[in-house]
C-alpha positions in Angstrom: 266.0 120.4 -9.7 267.1 119.4 -13.3 264.5 116.6 -13.5 261.5 118.8 -12.6 261.1 120.3 -16.1 261.3 116.8 -17.6 258.5 115.6 -15.3 256.4 118.6 -16.1 257.0 118.0 -19.8 255.9 114.3 -19.5 252.9 115.3 -17.5 252.0 117.9 -20.1 252.4 115.3 -22.9 250.2 112.8 -21.0 247.5 115.5 -20.4 247.7 116.8 -24.0 247.3 113.2 -25.3 244.3 112.6 -23.1 242.8 115.9 -24.3 243.3 114.9 -28.0 241.5 111.6 -27.3 238.7 113.4 -25.4 238.4 116.0 -28.2 237.8 113.4 -30.8 234.6 112.2 -29.3 231.6 113.7 -31.1 229.2 115.8 -29.0 231.6 115.5 -26.0 234.8 116.8 -27.4 234.4 120.4 -26.2 235.1 119.1 -22.6 238.7 118.7 -23.7 239.2 122.5 -23.9 240.4 122.8 -20.2 242.8 119.9 -20.2 244.1 120.9 -23.5 245.0 124.3 -22.3 246.5 122.9 -19.1 248.7 120.5 -21.2 249.8 123.3 -23.5 250.8 125.6 -20.5 252.7 122.7 -18.7 254.6 121.8 -21.9 255.4 125.4 -22.6 256.8 125.9 -19.1 258.8 122.7 -19.4 260.0 123.6 -23.0 261.3 127.0 -21.9 263.1 125.6 -18.8 264.7 122.8 -20.8 265.8 125.1 -23.5 267.4 127.4 -20.9 269.2 124.4 -19.5 270.3 123.4 -23.0 268.7 120.0 -22.7 266.5 118.0 -25.1 263.0 119.5 -25.3 261.5 117.0 -27.7 258.9 115.6 -25.2 257.4 119.0 -24.2 257.5 120.2 -27.8 255.5 117.1 -28.8 253.1 117.7 -25.9 252.7 121.3 -26.8 251.9 120.5 -30.4 249.4 117.7 -29.3 247.8 120.0 -26.7 247.5 122.8 -29.4 245.7 120.3 -31.7 243.5 119.1 -28.9 242.5 122.6 -28.0 241.7 123.6 -31.6 239.6 120.4 -32.0 237.8 121.2 -28.7 237.1 124.8 -29.8 235.7 123.5 -33.1 233.5 121.0 -31.2 232.3 123.8 -28.9 231.4 126.0 -31.9 229.6 123.2 -33.6 227.6 122.4 -30.5 226.6 125.9 -30.0 225.5 126.2 -33.6 223.5 123.0 -33.4 221.9 123.9 -30.1 221.1 127.4 -31.3 219.5 126.3 -34.4 217.5 123.6 -32.6 216.2 126.1 -30.1 215.2 128.5 -32.9 213.3 125.7 -34.7 211.6 124.6 -31.5 210.5 128.2 -30.6 209.2 128.8 -34.1 207.2 125.5 -34.2 205.9 126.2 -30.7 204.7 129.7 -31.7 203.0 128.3 -34.8 201.3 125.6 -32.9 200.2 127.9 -30.2 198.7 130.3 -32.7 196.9 127.5 -34.4 195.4 126.4 -31.1 194.5 129.9 -30.1 192.7 130.6 -33.4 190.9 127.2 -33.2 189.7 127.9 -29.6 188.6 131.4 -30.5 186.6 130.2 -33.4 185.0 127.5 -31.3 184.0 130.2 -28.6 182.7 132.5 -31.3 180.6 129.6 -32.9 179.2 128.6 -29.5 178.2 132.2 -28.7 176.5 132.6 -32.2 174.6 129.4 -31.7 173.6 130.4 -28.2 172.3 133.8 -29.6 170.3 132.0 -32.3 168.6 129.6 -30.0 167.5 132.2 -27.4 164.5 134.3 -28.4 165.0 138.0 -28.1 163.3 139.5 -25.1 160.9 142.2 -25.7 161.4 145.1 -23.5 158.5 147.1 -22.2 159.0 150.8 -22.1 157.3 152.6 -19.3 154.8 155.1 -20.5 
């Protein structure tokens, strides 16, 4: 029973280290948020248990700090991705609206010009009024 907190601490350190590596990958690092939090929780549990048993808690403390750093980097990556995606969507929508407006104006002008040309080429019909 005394080795379980040590195993949890080592597992938390490994998960936290993996999360930090994953978080450092651009445009992909926000996927490290969940493993980072899992590593932090595992290390925190092991840290508290080892502290109560008055044993060395260096490994879970290291895992906790690495997991916290990984979680912070993952949160930053998520924020940046959302900002970039949001800005990109706004630009695409604005360009699409502008282009659609240009196309619509051009098509309406062509239709009006065609109607005007048709009206100019057709002679007016004289209507006979009944007397």
